[in-house]
C-alpha positions as CSV (number, residue, x, y, z in Angstrom):
1,M,119.0,137.3,89.1
2,R,120.7,133.6,89.7
3,Y,118.7,130.8,88.5
4,K,119.4,127.0,88.4
5,V,118.8,125.3,85.2
6,T,116.5,122.0,86.0
7,G,117.0,120.4,82.9
8,G,113.1,120.3,81.9
9,S,110.2,118.1,81.5
10,D,112.9,115.2,80.8
11,G,115.1,116.5,83.0
12,V,118.5,116.8,80.3
13,S,117.6,119.6,78.5
14,G,120.2,122.9,79.2
15,L,120.2,126.4,77.7
16,D,122.7,128.6,75.7
17,V,122.8,132.0,76.8
18,G,125.4,134.0,74.3
19,T,128.5,131.7,73.8
20,K,127.7,129.5,77.1
21,R,126.1,126.3,77.3
22,Y,124.4,125.4,81.0
23,D,123.0,121.9,81.7
24,A,121.0,120.8,84.1
25,G,122.0,121.6,87.7
26,D,124.2,124.7,86.5
27,E,123.3,128.2,87.7
28,V,123.0,130.9,85.1
29,E,122.8,134.8,85.4
30,L,119.9,136.0,83.5
31,T,117.9,139.2,83.4
32,A,113.4,138.1,84.9
33,K,112.8,139.3,80.7
34,Q,114.9,136.7,79.7
35,A,113.6,134.0,82.3
36,E,110.0,134.7,82.3
37,W,109.3,132.0,79.7
38,L,112.3,129.7,81.3
39,L,110.7,129.8,84.5
40,E,106.7,128.9,83.2
41,Q,107.6,126.1,81.3
42,G,110.4,124.5,84.0
43,Y,113.8,125.1,82.6
44,V,114.8,126.8,85.7
45,E,114.3,127.7,88.8
46,S,115.2,130.9,90.9
47,V,118.0,130.2,93.3
48,D,117.6,133.4,95.1
49,A,115.4,133.1,98.3
50,K,113.7,136.5,97.8
51,T,112.0,135.5,94.4
52,S,112.0,132.0,95.2
53,K,108.4,130.9,94.6
54,A,109.1,127.8,96.1
55,K,107.2,126.8,98.9
56,T,107.5,124.9,102.5
57,V,105.5,121.5,102.9
58,V,105.5,121.1,106.3
59,E,103.7,117.0,107.0
60,E,102.8,116.5,110.2
61,L,103.8,112.7,111.3
62,T,101.6,110.6,113.8
63,V,102.6,107.1,115.6
64,E,100.3,104.7,115.8
65,E,100.6,102.4,119.2
66,E,100.9,98.3,118.3
67,T,98.8,96.8,120.8
68,E,98.8,93.1,121.4
69,L,96.3,90.8,121.0
């Protein structure tokens, strides 16, 4: 599965997978077992739509009219 390196809590942490280095913003191919703790700790996020845990947030906006005094 494909994951995006988030950089962790400081936003600059990278990953070493095999002999290759992946920095924040890079995409990396990982197995579910490899990605498990990285997901839990916030170092990667899924880019596969079907496995993404991202939630869509819909915010309702209201408009208030100003009244003249």
